[in-house]
DODREN-787711 format. One record per residue (C-alpha): residue number from 1; x, y, z; residue in three letters. Coordinates in steps of 0.2 Angstrom, whole numbers. Layout:
BEGIN
TIFI/pos/xx/yy/zz/code
TIFI/NUM/X/Y/Z/ALA
...
***
This chain:
BEGIN
TIFI/pos/xx/yy/zz/code
TIFI/1/-189/697/-391/UNK
TIFI/2/-196/680/-385/UNK
TIFI/3/-188/670/-375/UNK
TIFI/4/-186/655/-388/UNK
TIFI/5/-179/664/-400/UNK
TIFI/6/-164/673/-386/UNK
TIFI/7/-161/653/-383/UNK
TIFI/8/-158/648/-401/UNK
TIFI/9/-148/663/-405/UNK
TIFI/10/-137/657/-389/UNK
TIFI/11/-137/639/-396/UNK
TIFI/12/-134/645/-413/UNK
TIFI/13/-118/656/-408/UNK
TIFI/14/-112/642/-394/UNK
TIFI/15/-111/629/-408/UNK
TIFI/16/-104/643/-423/UNK
TIFI/17/-91/644/-410/UNK
TIFI/18/-87/626/-407/UNK
TIFI/19/-88/627/-425/UNK
TIFI/20/-73/637/-428/UNK
TIFI/21/-63/631/-411/UNK
TIFI/22/-63/611/-417/UNK
TIFI/23/-62/613/-435/UNK
TIFI/24/-53/627/-438/UNK
TIFI/25/-33/626/-436/UNK
TIFI/26/-27/643/-427/UNK
TIFI/27/-14/648/-415/UNK
TIFI/28/-20/647/-395/UNK
TIFI/29/-20/662/-390/UNK
TIFI/30/-29/670/-407/UNK
TIFI/31/-43/656/-399/UNK
TIFI/32/-43/664/-382/UNK
TIFI/33/-46/681/-389/UNK
TIFI/34/-60/676/-402/UNK
TIFI/35/-66/665/-387/UNK
TIFI/36/-68/679/-376/UNK
TIFI/37/-74/694/-389/UNK
TIFI/38/-87/680/-393/UNK
TIFI/39/-93/678/-375/UNK
TIFI/40/-92/697/-371/UNK
TIFI/41/-101/701/-386/UNK
TIFI/42/-115/687/-381/UNK
TIFI/43/-116/696/-364/UNK
TIFI/44/-118/713/-368/UNK
TIFI/45/-131/708/-382/UNK
TIFI/46/-143/698/-367/UNK
TIFI/47/-140/714/-353/UNK
TIFI/48/-147/727/-370/UNK
TIFI/49/-160/713/-373/UNK
TIFI/50/-166/712/-356/UNK
TIFI/51/-165/729/-351/UNK
TIFI/52/-149/730/-340/UNK
TIFI/53/-137/737/-352/UNK
TIFI/54/-149/754/-359/UNK
TIFI/55/-134/763/-364/UNK
TIFI/56/-126/749/-379/UNK
TIFI/57/-143/755/-389/UNK
TIFI/58/-140/772/-391/UNK
TIFI/59/-123/767/-402/UNK
TIFI/60/-126/770/-421/UNK
TIFI/61/-115/764/-433/UNK
TIFI/62/-117/775/-450/UNK
TIFI/63/-128/789/-453/UNK
TIFI/64/-145/785/-447/UNK
***
């Protein structure tokens, strides 16, 4: 995956998270949980992209 595509994905995720935090009213604890989940998923995705978390790529959802 090209570096430019990774940077674009990170920018899109950041902007979407900012929009949700800024414009969707929700309880503070739910917002914190949502932020943590997005950050954890993003870090896991980055580790997988750079090959540092290879066991993540073996997970299959559904029949395959």
